[in-house]
PDB file of N, CA, C and O in Angstrom:
ATOM      1  N   ASN A   1     -37.348 -46.436 -13.857  1.00  0.00           N
ATOM      2  CA  ASN A   1     -36.214 -47.213 -12.996  1.00  0.00           C
ATOM      3  C   ASN A   1     -34.530 -47.199 -14.220  1.00  0.00           C
ATOM      4  O   ASN A   1     -34.399 -47.172 -15.443  1.00  0.00           O
ATOM      5  N   HIS A   2     -33.727 -47.227 -13.268  1.00  0.00           N
ATOM      6  CA  HIS A   2     -32.616 -47.170 -13.817  1.00  0.00           C
ATOM      7  C   HIS A   2     -31.908 -48.032 -14.192  1.00  0.00           C
ATOM      8  O   HIS A   2     -31.009 -47.964 -15.030  1.00  0.00           O
ATOM      9  N   LYS A   3     -32.513 -49.517 -13.176  1.00  0.00           N
ATOM     10  CA  LYS A   3     -32.299 -50.562 -13.886  1.00  0.00           C
ATOM     11  C   LYS A   3     -32.332 -51.060 -15.622  1.00  0.00           C
ATOM     12  O   LYS A   3     -31.437 -51.755 -16.103  1.00  0.00           O
ATOM     13  N   LYS A   4     -33.444 -50.596 -16.364  1.00  0.00           N
ATOM     14  CA  LYS A   4     -34.562 -51.283 -16.996  1.00  0.00           C
ATOM     15  C   LYS A   4     -32.950 -50.363 -17.796  1.00  0.00           C
ATOM     16  O   LYS A   4     -31.875 -50.956 -17.894  1.00  0.00           O
ATOM     17  N   VAL A   5     -33.175 -48.721 -18.324  1.00  0.00           N
ATOM     18  CA  VAL A   5     -32.648 -48.230 -18.483  1.00  0.00           C
ATOM     19  C   VAL A   5     -31.443 -48.821 -19.303  1.00  0.00           C
ATOM     20  O   VAL A   5     -31.196 -48.998 -20.496  1.00  0.00           O
ATOM     21  N   ILE A   6     -30.742 -49.066 -17.974  1.00  0.00           N
ATOM     22  CA  ILE A   6     -29.036 -49.833 -18.309  1.00  0.00           C
ATOM     23  C   ILE A   6     -29.068 -51.027 -18.502  1.00  0.00           C
ATOM     24  O   ILE A   6     -27.932 -51.366 -18.834  1.00  0.00           O
ATOM     25  N   ILE A   7     -29.911 -52.098 -18.478  1.00  0.00           N
ATOM     26  CA  ILE A   7     -29.747 -52.716 -19.573  1.00  0.00           C
ATOM     27  C   ILE A   7     -30.073 -52.732 -20.555  1.00  0.00           C
ATOM     28  O   ILE A   7     -29.530 -53.409 -21.429  1.00  0.00           O
ATOM     29  N   ASP A   8     -31.316 -51.803 -20.777  1.00  0.00           N
ATOM     30  CA  ASP A   8     -31.533 -51.822 -22.550  1.00  0.00           C
ATOM     31  C   ASP A   8     -30.259 -51.189 -22.849  1.00  0.00           C
ATOM     32  O   ASP A   8     -29.661 -51.963 -23.597  1.00  0.00           O
ATOM     33  N   MET A   9     -29.354 -49.856 -22.561  1.00  0.00           N
ATOM     34  CA  MET A   9     -28.234 -50.025 -23.126  1.00  0.00           C
ATOM     35  C   MET A   9     -27.479 -51.135 -23.331  1.00  0.00           C
ATOM     36  O   MET A   9     -27.389 -51.746 -24.396  1.00  0.00           O
ATOM     37  N   ILE A  10     -27.042 -51.344 -22.506  1.00  0.00           N
ATOM     38  CA  ILE A  10     -25.866 -53.077 -22.883  1.00  0.00           C
ATOM     39  C   ILE A  10     -26.855 -53.767 -23.991  1.00  0.00           C
ATOM     40  O   ILE A  10     -26.244 -54.053 -25.020  1.00  0.00           O
ATOM     41  N   ASP A  11     -28.328 -54.117 -24.011  1.00  0.00           N
ATOM     42  CA  ASP A  11     -28.982 -54.735 -24.769  1.00  0.00           C
ATOM     43  C   ASP A  11     -28.611 -54.276 -26.385  1.00  0.00           C
ATOM     44  O   ASP A  11     -28.295 -55.092 -27.252  1.00  0.00           O
ATOM     45  N   ALA A  12     -28.737 -52.506 -26.641  1.00  0.00           N
ATOM     46  CA  ALA A  12     -28.640 -52.276 -27.191  1.00  0.00           C
ATOM     47  C   ALA A  12     -26.973 -52.102 -27.914  1.00  0.00           C
ATOM     48  O   ALA A  12     -26.724 -52.334 -29.097  1.00  0.00           O
ATOM     49  N   ILE A  13     -26.249 -51.775 -27.173  1.00  0.00           N
ATOM     50  CA  ILE A  13     -24.464 -52.224 -27.231  1.00  0.00           C
ATOM     51  C   ILE A  13     -24.589 -53.006 -28.343  1.00  0.00           C
ATOM     52  O   ILE A  13     -24.479 -52.732 -29.538  1.00  0.00           O
ATOM     53  N   GLN A  14     -24.921 -54.372 -27.569  1.00  0.00           N
ATOM     54  CA  GLN A  14     -24.587 -55.593 -27.757  1.00  0.00           C
ATOM     55  C   GLN A  14     -25.034 -56.335 -29.344  1.00  0.00           C
ATOM     56  O   GLN A  14     -24.475 -57.233 -29.972  1.00  0.00           O
ATOM     57  N   LYS A  15     -26.593 -55.324 -29.729  1.00  0.00           N
ATOM     58  CA  LYS A  15     -27.474 -55.766 -30.859  1.00  0.00           C
ATOM     59  C   LYS A  15     -27.120 -54.628 -31.921  1.00  0.00           C
ATOM     60  O   LYS A  15     -27.504 -54.869 -33.065  1.00  0.00           O
ATOM     61  N   ASN A  16     -26.448 -53.428 -31.719  1.00  0.00           N
ATOM     62  CA  ASN A  16     -25.843 -52.723 -32.072  1.00  0.00           C
ATOM     63  C   ASN A  16     -27.794 -52.040 -32.792  1.00  0.00           C
ATOM     64  O   ASN A  16     -28.433 -52.190 -33.834  1.00  0.00           O
ATOM     65  N   ARG A  17     -27.962 -51.461 -31.737  1.00  0.00           N
ATOM     66  CA  ARG A  17     -29.591 -50.986 -31.938  1.00  0.00           C
ATOM     67  C   ARG A  17     -29.399 -49.480 -31.331  1.00  0.00           C
ATOM     68  O   ARG A  17     -28.348 -49.324 -30.710  1.00  0.00           O
ATOM     69  N   ALA A  18     -30.187 -48.454 -31.417  1.00  0.00           N
ATOM     70  CA  ALA A  18     -30.624 -47.659 -30.610  1.00  0.00           C
ATOM     71  C   ALA A  18     -30.901 -47.685 -30.063  1.00  0.00           C
ATOM     72  O   ALA A  18     -31.976 -48.278 -30.158  1.00  0.00           O
ATOM     73  N   PRO A  19     -30.515 -47.100 -28.340  1.00  0.00           N
ATOM     74  CA  PRO A  19     -30.830 -47.207 -26.662  1.00  0.00           C
ATOM     75  C   PRO A  19     -32.418 -46.232 -26.544  1.00  0.00           C
ATOM     76  O   PRO A  19     -32.393 -45.067 -26.941  1.00  0.00           O
ATOM     77  N   MET A  20     -33.638 -46.783 -26.017  1.00  0.00           N
ATOM     78  CA  MET A  20     -34.873 -46.181 -25.491  1.00  0.00           C
ATOM     79  C   MET A  20     -34.738 -44.796 -25.453  1.00  0.00           C
ATOM     80  O   MET A  20     -35.379 -43.888 -25.983  1.00  0.00           O
ATOM     81  N   VAL A  21     -32.961 -44.845 -24.103  1.00  0.00           N
ATOM     82  CA  VAL A  21     -33.223 -42.909 -24.207  1.00  0.00           C
ATOM     83  C   VAL A  21     -31.940 -42.377 -25.147  1.00  0.00           C
ATOM     84  O   VAL A  21     -30.928 -42.812 -24.598  1.00  0.00           O
ATOM     85  N   GLU A  22     -31.714 -41.906 -25.884  1.00  0.00           N
ATOM     86  CA  GLU A  22     -30.589 -41.247 -26.488  1.00  0.00           C
ATOM     87  C   GLU A  22     -30.170 -40.458 -25.371  1.00  0.00           C
ATOM     88  O   GLU A  22     -30.843 -40.073 -24.415  1.00  0.00           O
ATOM     89  N   GLY A  23     -28.718 -40.237 -25.679  1.00  0.00           N
ATOM     90  CA  GLY A  23     -28.592 -39.040 -24.527  1.00  0.00           C
ATOM     91  C   GLY A  23     -28.987 -37.283 -24.646  1.00  0.00           C
ATOM     92  O   GLY A  23     -29.160 -36.427 -23.778  1.00  0.00           O
ATOM     93  N   PRO A  24     -29.033 -37.238 -26.280  1.00  0.00           N
ATOM     94  CA  PRO A  24     -29.380 -35.868 -26.326  1.00  0.00           C
ATOM     95  C   PRO A  24     -30.699 -35.809 -25.055  1.00  0.00           C
ATOM     96  O   PRO A  24     -30.630 -35.054 -24.084  1.00  0.00           O
ATOM     97  N   GLU A  25     -31.874 -36.773 -25.314  1.00  0.00           N
ATOM     98  CA  GLU A  25     -32.728 -36.544 -24.106  1.00  0.00           C
ATOM     99  C   GLU A  25     -32.645 -37.237 -23.619  1.00  0.00           C
ATOM    100  O   GLU A  25     -33.549 -38.073 -23.596  1.00  0.00           O
ATOM    101  N   ALA A  26     -31.601 -37.376 -22.945  1.00  0.00           N
ATOM    102  CA  ALA A  26     -31.324 -37.934 -21.072  1.00  0.00           C
ATOM    103  C   ALA A  26     -30.477 -36.570 -21.110  1.00  0.00           C
ATOM    104  O   ALA A  26     -29.628 -36.696 -20.227  1.00  0.00           O
ATOM    105  N   ARG A  27     -30.359 -35.604 -21.594  1.00  0.00           N
ATOM    106  CA  ARG A  27     -28.923 -34.738 -21.122  1.00  0.00           C
ATOM    107  C   ARG A  27     -30.572 -33.604 -20.379  1.00  0.00           C
ATOM    108  O   ARG A  27     -30.757 -33.176 -19.240  1.00  0.00           O
ATOM    109  N   LYS A  28     -31.287 -33.500 -21.419  1.00  0.00           N
ATOM    110  CA  LYS A  28     -32.353 -32.817 -21.091  1.00  0.00           C
ATOM    111  C   LYS A  28     -33.291 -32.731 -20.200  1.00  0.00           C
ATOM    112  O   LYS A  28     -34.049 -31.799 -19.929  1.00  0.00           O
ATOM    113  N   ALA A  29     -33.145 -34.154 -19.604  1.00  0.00           N
ATOM    114  CA  ALA A  29     -34.430 -34.783 -18.551  1.00  0.00           C
ATOM    115  C   ALA A  29     -33.821 -33.857 -17.426  1.00  0.00           C
ATOM    116  O   ALA A  29     -34.408 -32.926 -16.876  1.00  0.00           O
ATOM    117  N   VAL A  30     -32.120 -34.427 -17.113  1.00  0.00           N
ATOM    118  CA  VAL A  30     -30.770 -34.121 -16.276  1.00  0.00           C
ATOM    119  C   VAL A  30     -30.811 -32.523 -16.193  1.00  0.00           C
ATOM    120  O   VAL A  30     -30.486 -32.032 -15.112  1.00  0.00           O
ATOM    121  N   ALA A  31     -31.172 -31.687 -17.210  1.00  0.00           N
ATOM    122  CA  ALA A  31     -31.432 -30.409 -16.983  1.00  0.00           C
ATOM    123  C   ALA A  31     -32.726 -29.511 -16.324  1.00  0.00           C
ATOM    124  O   ALA A  31     -32.746 -28.379 -15.841  1.00  0.00           O
ATOM    125  N   VAL A  32     -33.833 -30.566 -16.529  1.00  0.00           N
ATOM    126  CA  VAL A  32     -34.754 -30.169 -16.124  1.00  0.00           C
ATOM    127  C   VAL A  32     -34.777 -30.438 -14.343  1.00  0.00           C
ATOM    128  O   VAL A  32     -34.854 -29.691 -13.368  1.00  0.00           O
ATOM    129  N   ILE A  33     -34.644 -32.178 -14.581  1.00  0.00           N
ATOM    130  CA  ILE A  33     -33.891 -32.266 -12.590  1.00  0.00           C
ATOM    131  C   ILE A  33     -33.393 -31.310 -11.924  1.00  0.00           C
ATOM    132  O   ILE A  33     -33.857 -30.899 -10.861  1.00  0.00           O
ATOM    133  N   ALA A  34     -31.783 -30.597 -12.846  1.00  0.00           N
ATOM    134  CA  ALA A  34     -31.174 -29.479 -11.792  1.00  0.00           C
ATOM    135  C   ALA A  34     -31.527 -28.403 -11.693  1.00  0.00           C
ATOM    136  O   ALA A  34     -30.803 -27.629 -11.068  1.00  0.00           O
ATOM    137  N   ALA A  35     -32.559 -28.007 -12.168  1.00  0.00           N
ATOM    138  CA  ALA A  35     -33.438 -26.449 -12.667  1.00  0.00           C
ATOM    139  C   ALA A  35     -34.634 -26.704 -11.310  1.00  0.00           C
ATOM    140  O   ALA A  35     -34.804 -25.773 -10.524  1.00  0.00           O
ATOM    141  N   ILE A  36     -35.253 -27.743 -11.165  1.00  0.00           N
ATOM    142  CA  ILE A  36     -36.098 -28.463 -10.387  1.00  0.00           C
ATOM    143  C   ILE A  36     -35.622 -27.804  -8.277  1.00  0.00           C
ATOM    144  O   ILE A  36     -36.157 -27.162  -7.374  1.00  0.00           O
ATOM    145  N   TYR A  37     -34.179 -28.635  -8.583  1.00  0.00           N
ATOM    146  CA  TYR A  37     -33.545 -28.678  -7.223  1.00  0.00           C
ATOM    147  C   TYR A  37     -33.221 -26.603  -7.047  1.00  0.00           C
ATOM    148  O   TYR A  37     -33.421 -25.836  -6.105  1.00  0.00           O
ATOM    149  N   ASP A  38     -32.696 -26.397  -8.380  1.00  0.00           N
ATOM    150  CA  ASP A  38     -31.827 -25.222  -8.627  1.00  0.00           C
ATOM    151  C   ASP A  38     -33.504 -24.014  -7.716  1.00  0.00           C
ATOM    152  O   ASP A  38     -33.283 -23.396  -6.675  1.00  0.00           O
ATOM    153  N   SER A  39     -34.496 -23.982  -8.195  1.00  0.00           N
ATOM    154  CA  SER A  39     -35.524 -23.259  -8.098  1.00  0.00           C
ATOM    155  C   SER A  39     -35.810 -23.593  -6.363  1.00  0.00           C
ATOM    156  O   SER A  39     -36.265 -22.671  -5.685  1.00  0.00           O
ATOM    157  N   SER A  40     -35.620 -24.468  -5.937  1.00  0.00           N
ATOM    158  CA  SER A  40     -36.134 -25.435  -4.069  1.00  0.00           C
ATOM    159  C   SER A  40     -35.257 -24.259  -3.873  1.00  0.00           C
ATOM    160  O   SER A  40     -35.795 -23.199  -3.555  1.00  0.00           O
ATOM    161  N   LYS A  41     -34.137 -24.307  -4.005  1.00  0.00           N
ATOM    162  CA  LYS A  41     -32.514 -23.760  -2.835  1.00  0.00           C
ATOM    163  C   LYS A  41     -33.047 -22.379  -3.219  1.00  0.00           C
ATOM    164  O   LYS A  41     -33.764 -21.756  -2.436  1.00  0.00           O
ATOM    165  N   SER A  42     -32.729 -21.932  -4.327  1.00  0.00           N
ATOM    166  CA  SER A  42     -32.675 -20.210  -4.016  1.00  0.00           C
ATOM    167  C   SER A  42     -34.181 -19.526  -4.351  1.00  0.00           C
ATOM    168  O   SER A  42     -34.195 -18.330  -4.640  1.00  0.00           O
ATOM    169  N   GLU A  43     -35.373 -20.236  -4.316  1.00  0.00           N
ATOM    170  CA  GLU A  43     -37.026 -20.221  -3.931  1.00  0.00           C
ATOM    171  C   GLU A  43     -37.126 -19.044  -5.161  1.00  0.00           C
ATOM    172  O   GLU A  43     -37.792 -18.028  -4.962  1.00  0.00           O
ATOM    173  N   LYS A  44     -36.520 -19.231  -6.250  1.00  0.00           N
ATOM    174  CA  LYS A  44     -37.204 -18.605  -7.636  1.00  0.00           C
ATOM    175  C   LYS A  44     -36.880 -19.350  -8.648  1.00  0.00           C
ATOM    176  O   LYS A  44     -36.437 -20.497  -8.597  1.00  0.00           O
ATOM    177  N   LEU A  45     -37.127 -18.620  -9.710  1.00  0.00           N
ATOM    178  CA  LEU A  45     -37.784 -19.173 -10.821  1.00  0.00           C
ATOM    179  C   LEU A  45     -36.357 -19.613 -11.568  1.00  0.00           C
ATOM    180  O   LEU A  45     -35.447 -18.807 -11.377  1.00  0.00           O
ATOM    181  N   VAL A  46     -36.065 -20.635 -12.292  1.00  0.00           N
ATOM    182  CA  VAL A  46     -35.262 -20.575 -12.753  1.00  0.00           C
ATOM    183  C   VAL A  46     -35.376 -21.145 -14.317  1.00  0.00           C
ATOM    184  O   VAL A  46     -35.855 -22.277 -14.379  1.00  0.00           O
ATOM    185  N   TYR A  47     -34.974 -20.476 -15.711  1.00  0.00           N
ATOM    186  CA  TYR A  47     -35.425 -20.644 -16.371  1.00  0.00           C
ATOM    187  C   TYR A  47     -34.261 -21.669 -17.867  1.00  0.00           C
ATOM    188  O   TYR A  47     -33.233 -21.267 -18.412  1.00  0.00           O
ATOM    189  N   LEU A  48     -35.112 -23.167 -18.108  1.00  0.00           N
ATOM    190  CA  LEU A  48     -34.273 -23.669 -18.873  1.00  0.00           C
ATOM    191  C   LEU A  48     -33.573 -22.924 -20.371  1.00  0.00           C
ATOM    192  O   LEU A  48     -32.743 -23.542 -21.038  1.00  0.00           O
TER     193      LEU A  48
END
């Protein structure tokens, strides 16, 4: 859930540590979700 990720990010900044989910991994997840939506709208395969 988003609340846990946000809380972890705040804690990571305060404690100068890496967050549970770092930027590159989050971008990959967003790309997959966007591809799912694109595929649904176009009714075609979307390649990542």
